[in-house]
N, C-alpha and C positions, 0 to 999 in steps of 0.2 A: 820544084816546090812552089806552092802558091805564096802570095804575099803574107798570109797569116802565119807562115812558117819561117819567115825571115827573122833572124835573130837580131837583137839590139846590140849596137856597139856602144862604146863609152860615151860618145857625143850624144847618142839617142837617150841614154840613161841620164846624162847630165841635164838635158832639156826637160825630161820628165820630172827629175828630182827638184830642179830649181823652180819649175812651175808649180810643183806641189808645195814647196816651202813658202813661196811668196803668195800670200792670199790676202784676204781682207784684214788679217791681223796687223800688218804694218800700217794700214790706213787708219785703223781704229785704236789699236793698243798703244801706239806711240804717244798720242795725247793723254791717254789714261796714265801711262807710266811717267810722263812728264809731271802730271799732277801728284804722283807719289814720290818721285825722285828729284824733281827740279832739273838742274843742270847735270845731274848724275845719270841722265838718260844714256849717254854714250857708254859709260862704264857698265851700266845695267845691260846694254845690248851685248857687250863683250862677254860678260859673265853668263848671260842667257844662252849665247851660242856655245860656250864651253859646256854648259850644263846639258844642252841639247845633244852635243856629241857624246858626252859621258853616258847619257841614258841609252845611246845607240850602241855602246860597246858590246853588250851581249849579242845584239843582232849582228854586229860586224864579225864577231868570233864565230857565230853559228853559220853565217852565210859563207864565210871563208872555208869552213870545214864541210858543211853539207848543204850547198845551195839547192833550193827546190821551189817550185811554184806553190803559191798559197803558204808562204813561209810561216806566217803567224800561227795558222791552224796546225801545220805540219809539225812545227817544233813543240808546241804545247801537247799535241797528241803523243809524240814520241817520248817526251820527257815526263809527262804527268799522267798519261793514260787516255783511254777512249772517252770517259765521262768528262774529263776536263776539256778535251777537244770539242765535245758536243756543247758544253756550256760556253766555250769561247765563240763558236760559230753562231750560237743562238743570240748572244749579246752583240756580236758583230753585225748580224742582219738588222737588229733593232737600231743600232747606232747609225746605219747608213741611210736612214731617212734624211740625214743632214745633206745628202746630195742635192735634194730639192732646194735647200736654202742657198746653195752656191748659184744655181740658176736664177733664183728669185733676187738675190743680191746683185747679180749681173744685170738683170732686167731693170732694177731700181736705178742703178747708175746710168745705164743706157738711156732710159726714158727721161732722166734729168737733163740729158743733152738733146734728145730727140723726143719731145713730149707728145708728138703726134701718134706715137706707137703705144699700144696697150701693154702693161707690164706682164700680164698673164700670157699673152701671145708671144712676147719676146722670150720669156722664161721657157715656155714650151718649145719654141724654135731652137733655143740654145741646147736644151736637153736632146732634142731629136737629132740635131746636126752632130753634136759630140758623140752620141750613141752610134750614129751612122758611120762616122769616121773610125770609131773603134771596131765596128763590125767588119769594115773593109779589111782591117788588119792592124796588128800592134805597131808595125813599122809605119803605117800611115798616121796613126795617132802620134807617134814620136816625131814624125816630120812636121805635122801641123803644130805640135807643141813647141818645137824649136823655133818656128817662125813667130809664134806669139810671145815666146820668152825673149826673143831679140827686141821686139817692140816694148815689152814690159821693162827690160833692163835699160833700154834707151830712155824711157820716160823717167825712170828713177835716177839715171845718170844726169839728165838735164836738171832735175830738181837739185841735185848736189852741186853741179857746175854753176847754176844761177844763184844758188843759195849761199854757198861758202863765202863769196865776197861780201855778203851783207851780214855775216855773223858778227856779233859783238864779242870778240874773243876775250876781252877783259872779264866778261861775266862768266867765263868758263874756267876760271882758276880752279885747279884740282885740289881743293881743300876738303877736309871732312865735312865742314858745315855746308859747303857748296854741293858736294856729292850726295850727302844725306841730310837735306834740310828738314825732312820730316821724320828723321830717326832711322836706325838700321832696319827696323821691322818693315817699314814701308818700302825701303830700298830693296830689300830681298824679296818682298812681295812683287815688286816690279820686275826683278830678275826672273822670278818664276813665271810671270805672265809672258815675258819676252822669250823665254825658252820655248814656250808654245809657238810663238811666231817664227822661231828659228827651226822648228821641228818639221818633220814630214818626209825627209830624204829616205828614211828607212823603208818606206813603202815600195821603193823600187825593187826591193828584195822579193816582193810578191810575184814578180815575173822571172824568178830565178832560172827556170828551165828554158826561157826564151832569150837569154842574154849570152853573148859571146864571153867565154872564160869567166863565168859568174863569180867564182871564188876569188878572183883578183879584181874584177870590175866593180862589183857591188860595194866592197869596203872603200875603195878609192872614191867612188861616186858619193857615198854618204859623207865622207870627210870633206872632200873638195867642194861639193855643192853647198854644204852648210857653211864652210869657211868663206866662200865667195859671197854668198848672200849676207853673211855676218858683216863683211867689209862694207857692203852697200848700206846695211842697216845702221852701222855705227856712224857713217857719214851723214845719213839721213837724220839720225838722232841729233847730231851736232847742229844741223841746219834747223830742224824743227824746234830745238830748245834754245837756239842762239840768235835767231833773227828778230823775233818778237819777244816781249816780256813773258816770263814763265806764267804769270797769272793770266795772261791773255790766251795762251795756247793750251793751258792745262785742261785735260779732259775733252779737248776738241780734236777733230780729225785733221789730216794733213792738208786738206783743201784750204784751210785758213791761211797757212803759211804759203801755200802755192799761189794764192791770190796776191800775196804781198810781193813775191819775187818774180812772177811771170807776167808777160803781156797777155792780153785776153786770149789770143789764138793759141798760145803755148799752154796756157792754163787749161784750155779745153782738151788739148792733146794729152796733157798730164793726167787729167781725170779719165780720159778714154783709155790711154795706153797704160796708165797705172792702175786705177781702181777697177776698170772694166776688165782688162786683160788679167789682172791678178786673180779675179774670181773665175774667169773663163779657163785659165790654165789650170787652176785647182780642180775645176769641174772635169776638164778633159783628162787631167792626170789621174784623178780618182777613178774615172771610168776605165782607165787602161789596166788597173790592177784589182778593182774591187770584186770581180767575179772569181779570182784565182783561188781564194780560200774555199768558196762554195764548190768549185770544181774539184778541188782536192778532197773535200768532205764527201762529195757525191761519188767520186772514184773509189774512195775508201769503203763507202757503204756498198758499192757494187761488188767490190772484191770479197767483202764479208759474206755476201749472199750467194756467191758462186759455189755450187756443190763440189765437194772434194772428189777427186778422181780415185777410184778404187784400183789399187795396184794388184794385178793378178800374178800370182807366182805359180809357175808350172814346174812340177816335180816329175822327173822321169824315173 
């Protein structure tokens, strides 16, 4: 078999799922949610992760029973009919224009470190390289993804290690007034936003036919990857909301706290390994599954157009 036919094991799927989950959301949404929840950011992350897993329960059940490529389209078509499947794939195509924003965001962070490069050229290069990697084969995409995820998690781990000793723990007293300084409405708004930042693992199910033992692997990957990322996010939330005063970091991105806890060279590594690779892993991860629904829809359309064979009965 060629490389494109090699199936993904659980470590491949974990790399794709974690890279899909950790995107620009952690860099941007953390500060926004601190503005909404204050020191309740850690609790909001925990509830956000739980909510993300709960919303994946239907997908977990379906993938454990009938795993298939193009899972989103396939399940909607089977459960709701051909018209619903067509509407899903039409809206899906329109929504995937967001792929370009991942490349553009990557280029923005990259050029903030290396200003001699042009943003458009860097964004185009990122799209071309990630597309080429995925054209070589799904296994190649997973291998590249795992390498980038290691650097991504390392940068977030360093943020936690350098930040925790500088946290003002007295300010994190778990009282209602401290967890919900702006009221329950703003707190649960923050939870909803963070559930978005913790989501994304379910898209690994789009490659169902290319995964080893998908009925077991996919549910495990969805729960494990979301839980692992949630632990990182909770600790990042503690650092982000506990090192500097809440009013200073509210509605700001993580680079403000990173400048406070890191020496200059490590700050640059965090921006590159964190922000840059967060967007690049999301881009590469998305390209690994985004065509599966279209392939399933095209195959379905091809099957419907095939003429029916006439069965001749011969009577003696």
